[in-house]
KOLBA-654049 format. One line per 3 residues: number of its first residue (from 1); their letters; for each residue x, y, z of N, C-alpha, C. Coordinates in pm, whole numbers. Example, Ala and Ser with C-alpha at 12.3 -4.5 7.8 and 13.67 -1.06 7.14 Angstrom:
BEGIN
1	as	1319/-569/780/1230/-450/780/1320/-330/780  1285/-225/708/1367/-106/714/1290/3/787 $
//
This chain:
BEGIN
1	xxx	12910/7509/9203/12766/7504/9173/12691/7423/9279  12756/7316/9324/12693/7232/9425/12675/7308/9556  12771/7395/9587/12758/7476/9709/12640/7571/9700 $
4	xxx	12616/7625/9581/12501/7714/9560/12371/7638/9581  12365/7516/9527/12246/7435/9544/12223/7400/9691  12330/7369/9761/12317/7340/9904/12266/7462/9979 $
7	xxx	12316/7579/9942/12271/7702/10008/12124/7727/9981  12080/7706/9857/11939/7726/9823/11850/7627/9898  11895/7501/9906/11818/7402/9981/11809/7440/10128 $
10	xxx	11919/7492/10181/11919/7534/10322/11823/7651/10344  11823/7747/10253/11736/7863/10267/11589/7827/10250  11562/7716/10181/11423/7674/10164/11378/7575/10272 $
13	xxx	11468/7530/10353/11437/7430/10455/11334/7484/10554  11221/7416/10572/11121/7465/10668/11171/7465/10812  11272/7382/10842/11326/7383/10977/11397/7514/11009 $
16	xxx	11447/7582/10908/11506/7714/10929/11398/7813/10972  11282/7803/10909/11168/7887/10949/11125/7853/11091  11118/7723/11121/11076/7680/11254/11172/7729/11361 $
19	xxx	11302/7729/11332/11399/7778/11430/11382/7927/11455  11355/8002/11350/11329/8146/11367/11205/8168/11453  11101/8089/11429/10981/8100/11509/11009/8067/11655 $
22	xxx	11089/7964/11680/11122/7925/11817/11196/8036/11889  11293/8096/11819/11368/8207/11878/11275/8323/11914  11173/8344/11832/11078/8453/11854/10965/8415/11950 $
25	xxx	10969/8294/12005/10872/8257/12106/10746/8194/12056  10748/8135/11937/10632/8065/11883/10652/7915/11902  10556/7850/11964/10564/7707/11987/10440/7639/11932 $
28	xxx	10457/7517/11886/10343/7440/11837/10253/7403/11953  10122/7417/11931/10026/7376/12033/9952/7252/11992  9991/7191/11883/9920/7072/11834/9965/6949/11911 $
31	xxx	9870/6866/11947/9902/6745/12020/9886/6621/11934  9847/6641/11808/9823/6526/11722/9892/6546/11589  9997/6469/11564/10066/6471/11435/10068/6329/11380 $
34	xxx	10054/6316/11252/10055/6183/11192/10184/6165/11113  10188/6056/11040/10312/6021/10971/10339/6117/10856  10465/6148/10835/10502/6239/10728/10516/6162/10597 $
37	xxx	10488/6232/10487/10504/6175/10354/10640/6213/10299  10682/6146/10194/10815/6172/10142/10825/6307/10072  10713/6376/10045/10719/6508/9985/10704/6618/10087 $
40	xxx	10708/6584/10216/10701/6685/10319/10563/6703/10374  10462/6630/10324/10327/6645/10375/10305/6547/10488  10205/6570/10570/10167/6474/10672/10017/6458/10669 $
43	xxx	9970/6340/10708/9827/6312/10707/9770/6347/10843  9660/6419/10840/9600/6465/10963/9450/6459/10951  9383/6415/11057/9238/6410/11056/9182/6548/11076 $
46	xxx	9097/6590/10984/9038/6722/10992/8888/6709/10990  8822/6771/11084/8676/6766/11088/8619/6852/10978  8528/6796/10902/8468/6869/10791/8325/6824/10776 $
49	xxx	8240/6913/10728/8098/6882/10717/8071/6770/10619  8161/6752/10521/8135/6650/10421/8178/6513/10465  8298/6499/10523/8351/6368/10558/8447/6387/10674 $
52	xxx	8401/6355/10793/8481/6383/10911/8601/6292/10922  8603/6181/10847/8715/6088/10856/8812/6102/10740  8787/6197/10650/8875/6209/10534/9006/6272/10575 $
55	xxx	9119/6211/10534/9248/6268/10571/9276/6392/10487  9336/6491/10550/9374/6612/10478/9524/6616/10467  9572/6662/10354/9716/6672/10333/9764/6804/10389 $
58	xxx	9854/6797/10485/9913/6918/10539/10061/6915/10514  10126/7026/10544/10265/7038/10506/10274/7065/10358  10392/7073/10307/10414/7109/10168/10338/7235/10132 $
61	xxx	10311/7316/10233/10251/7444/10206/10103/7446/10219  10037/7336/10246/9892/7340/10247/9839/7352/10388  9819/7240/10455/9766/7248/10589/9616/7255/10591 $
64	xxx	9548/7216/10484/9404/7216/10481/9357/7125/10370  9229/7090/10375/9172/7011/10266/9147/7101/10148  9173/7047/10032/9151/7123/9910/9015/7086/9855 $
67	xxx	8930/7186/9827/8796/7156/9778/8799/7078/9648  8693/7001/9628/8683/6923/9505/8684/7014/9384  8756/6974/9284/8760/7050/9160/8868/7155/9157 $
70	xxx	8940/7173/9269/9048/7270/9273/9179/7196/9263  9254/7220/9159/9379/7149/9136/9492/7220/9207  9578/7143/9269/9693/7199/9338/9820/7135/9284 $
73	xxx	9920/7215/9258/10049/7164/9219/10141/7162/9340  10226/7062/9345/10330/7058/9449/10462/7046/9377  10540/7151/9381/10667/7152/9308/10778/7195/9401 $
76	xxx	10895/7144/9377/11011/7181/9455/11122/7217/9358  11217/7296/9401/11327/7332/9313/11409/7210/9274  11467/7217/9159/11547/7105/9113/11665/7081/9207 $
79	xxx	11693/6955/9222/11806/6922/9308/11770/6915/9454  11641/6908/9486/11602/6902/9627/11656/6776/9691  11694/6789/9815/11755/6678/9887/11653/6572/9919 $
82	xxx	11699/6445/9925/11612/6336/9967/11599/6329/10118  11683/6404/10188/11673/6408/10333/11543/6472/10373  11458/6403/10452/11330/6461/10487/11341/6592/10560 $
85	xxx	11452/6620/10624/11467/6749/10691/11495/6858/10590  11533/6821/10468/11557/6921/10366/11435/6941/10278  11351/6839/10262/11236/6855/10174/11108/6888/10247 $
88	xxx	11117/6916/10375/10999/6964/10446/10920/6856/10514  10973/6734/10526/10898/6630/10593/10885/6661/10741  10781/6609/10800/10756/6636/10941/10853/6558/11027 $
91	xxx	10896/6616/11136/10980/6545/11231/10890/6470/11327  10948/6367/11391/10866/6282/11475/10837/6345/11609  10918/6443/11651/10899/6503/11782/10771/6585/11783 $
94	xxx	10691/6567/11885/10566/6639/11899/10573/6726/12023  10538/6851/12007/10541/6944/12120/10398/6973/12161  10362/6937/12278/10225/6962/12324/10210/7104/12371 $
97	xxx	10086/7146/12388/10057/7284/12426/10125/7315/12559  10198/7425/12561/10262/7470/12683/10395/7403/12712  10437/7305/12631/10562/7235/12657/10677/7308/12590 $
100	xxx	10778/7351/12664/10887/7427/12603/10971/7339/12512  11023/7397/12407/11110/7326/12314/11243/7296/12383  11294/7177/12359/11420/7138/12422/11531/7232/12377 $
103	xxx	11600/7290/12473/11710/7380/12441/11667/7523/12422  11535/7551/12427/11489/7687/12407/11504/7765/12536  11517/7898/12529/11527/7978/12649/11398/7974/12728 $
106	xxx	11409/7995/12853/11291/7992/12940/11191/8096/12896  11065/8059/12892/10962/8150/12844/10906/8231/12959  10858/8350/12925/10789/8433/13022/10641/8400/13018 $
109	xxx	10561/8501/13027/10418/8480/13019/10381/8435/12878  10301/8332/12869/10265/8279/12738/10114/8266/12728  10066/8256/12605/9923/8240/12581/9902/8154/12459 $
112	xxx	9799/8074/12462/9765/7987/12350/9659/8055/12265  9687/8073/12137/9596/8142/12047/9582/8063/11918  9492/8107/11830/9476/8050/11698/9501/8160/11594 $
115	xxx	9525/8124/11470/9541/8226/11366/9424/8323/11365  9454/8449/11336/9352/8553/11345/9242/8535/11241  9278/8486/11123/9180/8474/11015/9186/8334/10954 $
118	xxx	9071/8287/10908/9063/8156/10845/9128/8160/10707  9157/8041/10656/9207/8029/10520/9102/8082/10423  9144/8171/10333/9049/8238/10245/8990/8146/10140 $
121	xxx	9053/8031/10113/9002/7938/10012/8917/7828/10073  8965/7771/10184/8899/7654/10241/8819/7683/10367  8845/7796/10431/8778/7825/10557/8844/7758/10676 $
124	xxx	8958/7691/10656/9028/7624/10765/9078/7729/10865  9046/7708/10993/9083/7804/11097/9222/7779/11153  9284/7668/11119/9417/7639/11168/9417/7581/11309 $
127	xxx	9536/7550/11359/9553/7489/11490/9609/7589/11591  9583/7560/11716/9633/7647/11822/9785/7642/11830  9844/7752/11873/9988/7758/11895/10013/7844/12018 $
130	xxx	10135/7835/12068/10170/7902/12192/10259/8023/12161  10222/8139/12213/10297/8263/12197/10366/8295/12329  10498/8300/12328/10574/8330/12449/10639/8467/12446 $
133	xxx	10622/8539/12338/10670/8677/12329/10562/8759/12260  10479/8820/12340/10364/8891/12285/10405/9014/12204  10513/9080/12247/10557/9198/12173/10590/9163/12029 $
136	xxx	10670/9056/12009/10705/9015/11873/10583/8968/11796  10490/8903/11865/10367/8858/11799/10291/8976/11741  10270/9079/11821/10197/9196/11772/10278/9275/11671 $
139	xxx	10410/9280/11689/10494/9352/11594/10488/9288/11456  10504/9156/11451/10503/9088/11321/10363/9078/11263  10261/9076/11348/10125/9083/11296/10102/9216/11226 $
142	xxx	10151/9324/11286/10144/9455/11221/10223/9455/11091  10341/9393/11093/10423/9389/10973/10356/9316/10858  10290/9205/10888/10224/9131/10780/10100/9203/10730 $
145	xxx	10036/9285/10817/9921/9363/10773/9960/9472/10674  10087/9510/10672/10135/9610/10577/10131/9559/10433  10100/9432/10415/10087/9376/10280/9948/9323/10251 $
148	xxx	9849/9359/10334/9713/9309/10317/9620/9417/10263  9502/9375/10220/9407/9466/10157/9365/9579/10250  9347/9550/10378/9305/9654/10471/9405/9768/10477 $
151	xxx	9533/9736/10460/9635/9841/10457/9628/9920/10326  9619/9849/10214/9616/9918/10085/9496/10012/10074  9381/9969/10126/9259/10046/10109/9259/10172/10196 $
154	xxx	9353/10180/10290/9365/10300/10373/9491/10381/10341  9602/10312/10315/9729/10384/10295/9730/10464/10165  9700/10400/10053/9702/10471/9925/9604/10589/9924 $
157	xxx	9478/10571/9968/9388/10686/9973/9436/10796/10068  9497/10758/10181/9545/10861/10274/9649/10949/10207  9744/10887/10137/9845/10965/10064/9778/11049/9956 $
160	xxx	9679/10991/9890/9610/11060/9781/9536/11184/9831  9464/11170/9941/9375/11276/9987/9442/11376/10079  9552/11338/10143/9609/11425/10245/9753/11467/10221 $
163	xxx	9824/11398/10132/9965/11429/10116/9995/11477/9974  9992/11385/9877/10035/11420/9741/9974/11322/9643  9875/11367/9566/9809/11280/9469/9905/11236/9359 $
166	xxx	10000/11322/9325/10100/11290/9223/10179/11166/9264  10228/11165/9386/10305/11053/9437/10218/10928/9450  10097/10945/9498/10010/10831/9524/9975/10757/9396 $
169	xxx	9937/10828/9292/9896/10757/9170/10013/10685/9107  10134/10742/9117/10251/10673/9063/10290/10555/9152  10273/10570/9281/10301/10460/9371/10209/10342/9344 $
172	xxx	10084/10371/9311/9988/10266/9277/10030/10196/9148  10082/10270/9052/10130/10208/8929/10241/10108/8957  10336/10147/9042/10444/10056/9078/10389/9933/9149 $
175	xxx	10301/9955/9245/10242/9845/9321/10169/9746/9231  10094/9796/9133/10019/9709/9043/10114/9618/8966  10219/9673/8908/10308/9591/8826/10390/9495/8910 $
178	xxx	10434/9540/9027/10511/9451/9115/10425/9333/9159  10303/9361/9201/10216/9254/9250/10171/9161/9137  10144/9217/9019/10104/9133/8906/10215/9036/8869 $
181	xxx	10336/9087/8855/10448/9000/8818/10476/8899/8929  10463/8941/9053/10486/8848/9163/10383/8737/9168  10256/8770/9155/10150/8669/9159/10161/8573/9042 $
184	xxx	10189/8625/8923/10202/8537/8806/10322/8443/8821  10432/8495/8876/10549/8411/8897/10518/8300/8996  10440/8332/9100/10398/8229/9196/10326/8115/9125 $
187	xxx	10228/8150/9042/10149/8047/8975/10230/7970/8873  10328/8034/8810/10411/7965/8712/10504/7864/8780  10562/7902/8894/10654/7813/8965/10579/7707/9044 $
190	xxx	10472/7745/9111/10391/7648/9184/10460/7587/9304  10549/7660/9370/10616/7607/9489/10522/7615/9608  10531/7517/9696/10441/7508/9810/10490/7589/9928 $
193	xxx	10399/7614/10020/10433/7683/10145/10520/7591/10231  10592/7649/10328/10672/7565/10419/10587/7461/10489  10641/7341/10503/10567/7229/10559/10535/7251/10706 $
196	xxx	10416/7208/10745/10373/7217/10884/10320/7081/10931  10386/7016/11029/10511/7055/11095/10632/7041/11003  10744/7102/11037/10780/7163/11165/10734/7307/11182 $
199	xxx	10694/7373/11074/10656/7514/11082/10522/7529/11152  10508/7632/11233/10381/7666/11298/10311/7769/11210  10188/7741/11170/10113/7833/11085/10046/7939/11173 $
202	xxx	10118/8048/11194/10063/8159/11272/9956/8231/11193  9965/8226/11061/9865/8285/10972/9812/8176/10880  9683/8183/10849/9622/8084/10761/9562/8144/10634 $
205	xxx	9546/8275/10630/9464/8337/10526/9516/8306/10386  9646/8312/10365/9704/8291/10232/9763/8151/10216  9728/8058/10304/9795/7929/10304/9767/7845/10180 $
208	xxx	9661/7876/10106/9629/7800/9985/9705/7849/9863  9768/7965/9873/9842/8018/9759/9982/7957/9755  10046/7974/9642/10183/7927/9627/10279/8022/9700 $
211	xxx	10405/7982/9702/10498/8044/9796/10606/8130/9732  10657/8093/9618/10775/8158/9560/10738/8247/9442  10770/8377/9447/10835/8451/9557/10732/8505/9654 $
214	xxx	10778/8561/9764/10688/8624/9860/10642/8759/9806  10512/8770/9775/10460/8899/9726/10449/9000/9839  10437/8953/9963/10446/9046/10076/10584/9112/10079 $
217	xxx	10688/9031/10061/10824/9086/10058/10841/9181/9939  10777/9149/9827/10787/9235/9709/10721/9369/9733  10598/9367/9784/10530/9495/9811/10596/9568/9927 $
220	xxx	10646/9492/10027/10715/9554/10139/10847/9615/10101  10899/9581/9986/11019/9644/9932/10983/9757/9837  10889/9730/9747/10856/9827/9643/10790/9953/9698 $
223	xxx	10695/9938/9788/10618/10054/9836/10706/10152/9914  10776/10109/10020/10853/10209/10095/10968/10271/10016  11039/10191/9937/11151/10248/9864/11105/10333/9746 $
226	xxx	10994/10296/9681/10938/10382/9577/10890/10514/9636  10827/10504/9752/10781/10626/9821/10900/10716/9854  11009/10656/9897/11128/10736/9928/11185/10802/9803 $
229	xxx	11201/10725/9695/11260/10781/9573/11169/10886/9508  11037/10869/9520/10945/10964/9460/10933/11094/9539  10955/11088/9668/10940/11207/9751/11073/11277/9776 $
232	xxx	11184/11206/9758/11315/11268/9779/11338/11377/9673  11360/11499/9720/11375/11612/9630/11245/11681/9599  11132/11612/9616/11001/11674/9595/10949/11732/9727 $
235	xxx	10984/11666/9836/10947/11714/9970/11075/11739/10049  11069/11834/10140/11183/11867/10223/11181/11782/10350  11272/11687/10357/11289/11607/10478/11427/11543/10472 $
238	xxx	11483/11503/10585/11617/11442/10585/11619/11311/10506  11707/11300/10412/11711/11180/10328/11749/11057/10409  11835/11074/10509/11874/10961/10593/11754/10904/10667 $
241	xxx	11670/10994/10718/11549/10951/10788/11457/10874/10695  11437/10926/10574/11350/10860/10478/11400/10722/10441  11530/10709/10416/11586/10580/10379/11577/10480/10494 $
244	xxx	11605/10525/10615/11599/10436/10731/11457/10387/10756  11358/10474/10740/11219/10433/10757/11180/10330/10650  11223/10353/10526/11193/10258/10418/11259/10123/10446 $
247	xxx	11382/10125/10496/11453/10001/10525/11387/9924/10640  11347/9996/10745/11279/9931/10858/11146/9871/10814  11073/9943/10732/10946/9892/10677/10971/9762/10603 $
250	xxx	11069/9763/10515/11100/9646/10434/11140/9527/10522  11229/9549/10618/11275/9440/10704/11162/9384/10789  11073/9470/10836/10962/9425/10918/10868/9335/10839 $
253	xxx	10831/9376/10718/10740/9297/10636/10805/9164/10597  10931/9169/10555/10998/9046/10511/11012/8946/10625  11057/8991/10741/11075/8899/10853/10942/8849/10907 $
256	xxx	10835/8929/10892/10705/8885/10942/10653/8764/10866  10691/8748/10740/10643/8634/10661/10707/8504/10708  10830/8513/10756/10895/8394/10813/10833/8365/10949 $
259	xxx	10812/8467/11029/10751/8449/11161/10613/8385/11148  10536/8427/11049/10401/8374/11031/10400/8231/10976  10515/8182/10932/10521/8047/10877/10469/8038/10735 $
262	xxx	10457/8151/10668/10402/8153/10533/10507/8138/10425  10632/8170/10456/10736/8166/10352/10866/8115/10410  10943/8051/10323/11081/8015/10357/11170/8138/10345 $
265	xxx	11290/8128/10398/11385/8238/10385/11416/8263/10238  11422/8157/10159/11450/8172/10016/11338/8249/9946  11212/8222/9982/11099/8296/9923/11113/8445/9948 $
268	xxx	11150/8480/10069/11158/8621/10108/11274/8690/10038  11389/8625/10035/11505/8684/9966/11475/8702/9817  11413/8601/9756/11378/8610/9614/11279/8722/9590 $
271	xxx	11180/8737/9678/11083/8846/9664/11148/8982/9672  11241/8998/9766/11313/9125/9779/11394/9156/9653  11472/9060/9606/11556/9083/9489/11473/9104/9363 $
274	xxx	11364/9029/9350/11275/9044/9234/11215/9184/9231  11174/9233/9348/11116/9367/9356/11220/9473/9321  11342/9456/9369/11448/9551/9336/11472/9555/9186 $
277	xxx	11473/9439/9122/11492/9434/8976/11380/9506/8903  11257/9484/8946/11143/9551/8882/11152/9703/8899  11190/9747/9018/11203/9891/9042/11311/9952/8954 $
280	xxx	11423/9883/8938/11531/9935/8854/11485/9954/8709  11396/9868/8663/11347/9877/8525/11227/9970/8511  11145/9977/8616/11016/10044/8604/11021/10192/8644 $
283	xxx	11096/10226/8747/11098/10364/8795/11143/10464/8688  11246/10433/8607/11285/10529/8503/11177/10552/8397  11083/10458/8383/10977/10471/8282/10851/10536/8336 $
286	xxx	10849/10573/8464/10727/10625/8525/10681/10755/8459  10773/10845/8430/10734/10972/8369/10661/10949/8236  10714/10860/8154/10653/10832/8024/10516/10768/8040 $
289	xxx	10505/10669/8128/10379/10599/8148/10273/10691/8208  10312/10770/8307/10217/10860/8370/10173/10969/8273  10266/11019/8192/10230/11119/8092/10133/11065/7989 $
292	xxx	10152/10940/7948/10058/10878/7854/9919/10867/7916  9912/10820/8040/9781/10806/8106/9709/10939/8118  9783/11047/8140/9719/11177/8161/9676/11244/8032 $
295	xxx	9757/11236/7929/9738/11323/7813/9690/11254/7686  9720/11127/7668/9687/11062/7540/9538/11032/7529  9484/11057/7410/9343/11024/7385/9323/10872/7377 $
298	xxx	9428/10800/7352/9420/10654/7347/9428/10591/7486  9456/10673/7586/9478/10618/7720/9359/10537/7773  9235/10586/7768/9124/10509/7827/9109/10369/7768 $
301	xxx	9100/10352/7634/9087/10215/7583/9210/10129/7608  9329/10189/7603/9451/10112/7628/9456/10066/7773  9419/10153/7865/9420/10118/8008/9325/10003/8034 $
304	xxx	9203/10013/7983/9104/9908/8006/9148/9777/7942  9191/9782/7817/9228/9660/7745/9351/9595/7808  9450/9675/7844/9574/9620/7899/9549/9551/8032 $
307	xxx	9482/9619/8124/9459/9561/8256/9364/9441/8251  9264/9448/8164/9173/9335/8150/9244/9217/8085  9328/9244/7985/9401/9136/7920/9500/9069/8014 $
310	xxx	9568/9148/8096/9660/9090/8194/9585/9006/8297  9466/9051/8335/9385/8974/8428/9342/8841/8368  9299/8844/8242/9260/8720/8175/9379/8625/8162 $
313	xxx	9498/8681/8136/9617/8597/8126/9648/8529/8259  9636/8603/8368/9668/8545/8499/9573/8431/8533  9450/8434/8481/9353/8331/8512/9380/8201/8435 $
316	xxx	9470/8206/8338/9501/8085/8261/9620/8008/8320  9684/8063/8424/9808/8003/8473/9785/7880/8559  9669/7871/8624/9648/7760/8716/9500/7748/8744 $
319	xxx	9463/7640/8816/9325/7625/8859/9290/7738/8957  9161/7749/8990/9116/7861/9070/9185/7863/9205  9231/7981/9243/9286/8003/9376/9268/8150/9411 $
322	xxx	9293/8183/9536/9274/8322/9578/9371/8416/9509  9487/8366/9467/9585/8454/9404/9534/8508/9271  9456/8429/9198/9402/8479/9071/9307/8595/9095 $
325	xxx	9218/8579/9192/9126/8688/9223/9198/8811/9273  9302/8792/9355/9380/8906/9404/9448/8979/9290  9497/8904/9191/9563/8966/9077/9465/9052/8998 $
328	xxx	9345/8998/8972/9242/9076/8901/9201/9197/8983  9196/9182/9113/9161/9293/9202/9264/9405/9193  9391/9368/9195/9498/9468/9185/9495/9538/9050 $
331	xxx	9477/9460/8943/9472/9520/8810/9351/9611/8795  9237/9571/8850/9119/9656/8844/9140/9787/8917  9202/9781/9034/9230/9903/9109/9322/9995/9030 $
334	xxx	9426/9937/8970/9518/10018/8891/9451/10082/8772  9362/10007/8704/9291/10062/8589/9200/10177/8632  9130/10161/8744/9041/10267/8792/9116/10394/8825 $
337	xxx	9230/10382/8893/9309/10500/8927/9365/10567/8802  9411/10487/8705/9465/10544/8581/9357/10617/8502  9237/10560/8495/9127/10627/8425/9088/10757/8495 $
340	xxx	9083/10753/8628/9050/10875/8702/9156/10983/8682  9283/10944/8673/9390/11040/8646/9369/11110/8513  9330/11031/8412/9305/11089/8279/9186/11185/8283 $
343	xxx	9079/11145/8349/8960/11231/8357/8992/11359/8433  9064/11348/8544/9102/11467/8621/9185/11564/8537  9278/11508/8460/9362/11595/8376/9278/11665/8269 $
346	xxx	9185/11593/8208/9100/11652/8105/9011/11761/8162  8963/11743/8284/8871/11839/8346/8943/11946/8428  9074/11935/8438/9150/12033/8515/9134/12017/8665 $
349	xxx	9106/11897/8712/9089/11871/8855/9217/11811/8914  9245/11843/9038/9361/11788/9111/9490/11804/9030  9515/11926/8986/9636/11953/8909/9760/11932/8996 $
352	xxx	9868/11886/8934/9993/11865/9007/10057/11999/9042  10139/11997/9146/10211/12119/9185/10308/12159/9075  10313/12287/9039/10409/12331/8937/10553/12316/8987 $
355	xxx	10647/12305/8893/10787/12278/8928/10847/12388/9014  10801/12514/8994/10860/12624/9071/10824/12620/9219  10723/12541/9255/10685/12530/9396/10760/12421/9470 $
358	xxx	10838/12345/9396/10911/12235/9456/11046/12283/9507  11099/12223/9615/11040/12115/9695/10932/12167/9789  10839/12077/9822/10729/12112/9910/10774/12099/10056 $
361	xxx	10729/12193/10137/10763/12191/10280/10664/12105/10355  10713/12027/10448/10627/11945/10532/10556/12036/10632  10423/12041/10633/10353/12132/10725/10371/12091/10870 $
364	xxx	10363/12187/10957/10373/12158/11100/10246/12090/11148  10264/11994/11236/10149/11922/11289/10066/12012/11379  9935/12001/11362/9842/12076/11446/9715/11995/11460 $
367	xxx	9634/12030/11558/9509/11958/11581/9418/11968/11460  9414/12085/11398/9330/12103/11280/9376/12019/11162  9509/12014/11142/9563/11935/11031/9535/11787/11050 $
370	xxx	9562/11734/11169/9539/11593/11197/9390/11560/11191  9308/11647/11250/9164/11623/11249/9106/11622/11109  9150/11717/11024/9103/11721/10886/9145/11598/10808 $
373	xxx	9269/11551/10829/9318/11433/10760/9239/11309/10801  9214/11296/10932/9138/11180/10979/8993/11184/10931  8935/11304/10925/8797/11316/10876/8789/11278/10729 $
376	xxx	8883/11326/10649/8883/11289/10507/8903/11139/10489  8995/11083/10567/9020/10939/10557/8896/10859/10594  8833/10895/10705/8715/10819/10750/8602/10829/10649 $
379	xxx	8575/10950/10602/8466/10969/10506/8496/10901/10373  8621/10914/10326/8658/10853/10199/8654/10701/10203  8708/10643/10309/8706/10497/10321/8563/10447/10333 $
382	xxx	8477/10522/10401/8336/10484/10409/8273/10479/10269  8307/10574/10185/8257/10574/10047/8311/10452/9972  8437/10419/9992/8496/10305/9923/8435/10173/9968 $
385	xxx	8413/10159/10098/8351/10037/10150/8209/10022/10097  8137/10134/10094/8001/10130/10040/8002/10095/9892  8099/10149/9820/8113/10118/9677/8139/9969/9656 $
388	xxx	8228/9914/9737/8259/9772/9724/8137/9685/9754  8064/9718/9861/7946/9638/9897/7839/9645/9788  7816/9765/9736/7714/9782/9632/7752/9711/9503 $
391	xxx	7876/9730/9460/7919/9668/9335/7925/9516/9347  7965/9466/9463/7969/9322/9483/7829/9263/9476  7732/9331/9537/7594/9282/9535/7535/9280/9395 $
394	xxx	7589/9364/9307/7535/9375/9171/7609/9285/9073  7742/9286/9079/7821/9221/8974/7816/9068/8980  7820/9010/9100/7821/8863/9108/7693/8802/9054 $
397	xxx	7573/8848/9095/7450/8791/9037/7440/8815/8887  7482/8934/8841/7475/8962/8697/7568/8870/8619  7690/8850/8670/7783/8762/8600/7732/8618/8599 $
400	xxx	7672/8574/8708/7618/8438/8714/7506/8420/8611  7418/8519/8600/7308/8511/8503/7360/8520/8361  7457/8607/8338/7507/8627/8202/7577/8503/8148 $
403	xxx	7647/8428/8235/7724/8314/8189/7664/8181/8232  7544/8184/8287/7476/8061/8324/7542/7983/8435  7603/8053/8529/7670/7988/8642/7574/7987/8761 $
406	xxx	7552/7873/8827/7464/7871/8944/7515/7967/9051  7427/8052/9101/7467/8154/9196/7427/8128/9339  7379/8006/9368/7337/7977/9504/7451/7978/9604 $
409	xxx	7565/7923/9565/7685/7921/9649/7785/8019/9589  7801/8134/9654/7888/8238/9601/8032/8192/9591  8078/8115/9690/8217/8068/9690/8244/7981/9567 $
412	xxx	8152/7890/9536/8170/7804/9420/8152/7882/9290  8058/7976/9290/8035/8056/9169/8159/8135/9132  8229/8185/9234/8348/8266/9207/8468/8184/9164 $
415	xxx	8458/8054/9167/8566/7971/9114/8564/7967/8961  8459/8021/8902/8449/8030/8756/8511/8161/8711  8598/8153/8611/8664/8273/8560/8562/8375/8509 $
418	xxx	8448/8327/8454/8347/8417/8400/8283/8504/8508  8290/8459/8633/8233/8535/8744/8341/8613/8817  8449/8546/8850/8552/8608/8935/8621/8725/8866 $
421	xxx	8657/8711/8739/8730/8817/8670/8647/8944/8657  8524/8941/8602/8448/9065/8596/8412/9121/8733  8387/9031/8830/8355/9079/8965/8471/9160/9022 $
424	xxx	8589/9102/9023/8704/9171/9079/8738/9297/9000  8735/9284/8868/8777/9396/8784/8681/9513/8797  8550/9487/8791/8454/9596/8797/8444/9657/8937 $
427	xxx	8443/9571/9039/8430/9623/9176/8549/9710/9213  8669/9658/9194/8786/9732/9238/8827/9838/9136  8788/9821/9012/8807/9929/8916/8724/10051/8953 $
430	xxx	8600/10028/8995/8514/10138/9040/8570/10202/9166  8619/10120/9258/8679/10175/9379/8801/10260/9347  8888/10211/9257/9005/10288/9219/8967/10419/9153 $
433	xxx	8864/10419/9070/8818/10542/9006/8765/10640/9111  8689/10589/9207/8632/10676/9310/8739/10735/9401  8848/10662/9423/8956/10714/9508/9009/10847/9456 $
436	xxx	9024/10856/9325/9089/10973/9266/8993/11071/9202  8866/11033/9185/8773/11124/9118/8652/11159/9207  8572/11059/9242/8448/11087/9314/8473/11140/9455 $
439	xxx	8562/11075/9531/8586/11117/9669/8645/11259/9675  8746/11295/9594/8793/11435/9596/8684/11535/9558  8593/11498/9466/8481/11587/9436/8391/11605/9557 $
442	xxx	8370/11497/9630/8290/11506/9753/8358/11596/9855  8489/11587/9866/8561/11674/9958/8545/11820/9919  8550/11846/9789/8532/11985/9743/8392/12036/9777 $
445	xxx	8294/11950/9756/8156/11989/9784/8136/12020/9932  8201/11939/10017/8190/11957/10163/8295/12054/10216  8377/12111/10125/8481/12206/10162/8581/12144/10262 $
448	xx	8619/12021/10232/8717/11952/10315/8853/11943/10247  8864/11988/10124/8990/11977/10052/9082/12096/10084 $
//
């Protein structure tokens, strides 16, 4: 048992993440590090409009100042070592910009950059770091984008509008449950992100969220392998090719989270295994769940109540953070797609392919096929973006007025559950409904289907 605990501590060690980053050509560009705390945090001066001399707690997964009124938990697995190298404490060695790590291979052309996006909770832009392997930097940046909203808002609709609506709506069901369970587990465990230093924060956007398990690893496992299992036998293509593509997708997303400094190796492994467990339990039930959504008269109220209730439950797990809003956003999207599926079935729109037509042949690529797919994608995403902008402009002020929340500062207003939950649920629920109902109707009207 002690060996298992040692292995878990080793897999959670932030120095393991730092070594992977070093091998991949990521170097710290920070020239100012302060003393480390016994919980793995370090004190660092951060310029802020409120108090330029206030110390910010970094490491232990944070790396930014936490706004007033936002509670943060710092938890570690039981049996964590007292050795500061095991609990994420900062090492005393400081690597200045452009200085190669002792023992590291000679670097080629390098460039000093900052994280692409600010922290979504605090606005912290992060510190500069040195990239000595641009190919891996762009590769892992692409890999981490496979788990972000910009990918979801294009990938799921593309499959829906151009490939197979049957597969897409079921894939969204899997994604919703995997992400909901993953986000809730994060908030229940409350484990912190890998400490910085020694880890270099290549990404800052999700740095305020908890770490265990990696929901990027969960979605990066669930989406490609669910897509493979749902299309195998339904579409004609080599099964070996499909499995290899799913495996490469999964490995790229999982390894990108370590490269970005967002997760420990243990977080990623746990996310992968957790996703596999959910798929083993959920995939056999897809036929029953999808059939209920399509045919039952009770489906609309059950869909709305279930997804709204799960969203309300997720908001009780912890103080306000971006993960709560993301969970409500995912649940709203799933509810919208499920409602649109029911409406389409009732109206006889977007009927599934009959069994006698299966398996479906993959069409040959042509300029017309690619052009039509890109046109549908561009037009459909434009409708979705417009829907999001319109609904956001309407729902936040209405929720603030309805619940008496000051609406002058949108960021602070959204920290209230009375504003954030209906905003996310209504905005993304409408978008999910439009993906499967309004946009396909528009395609029919424009004769693009």
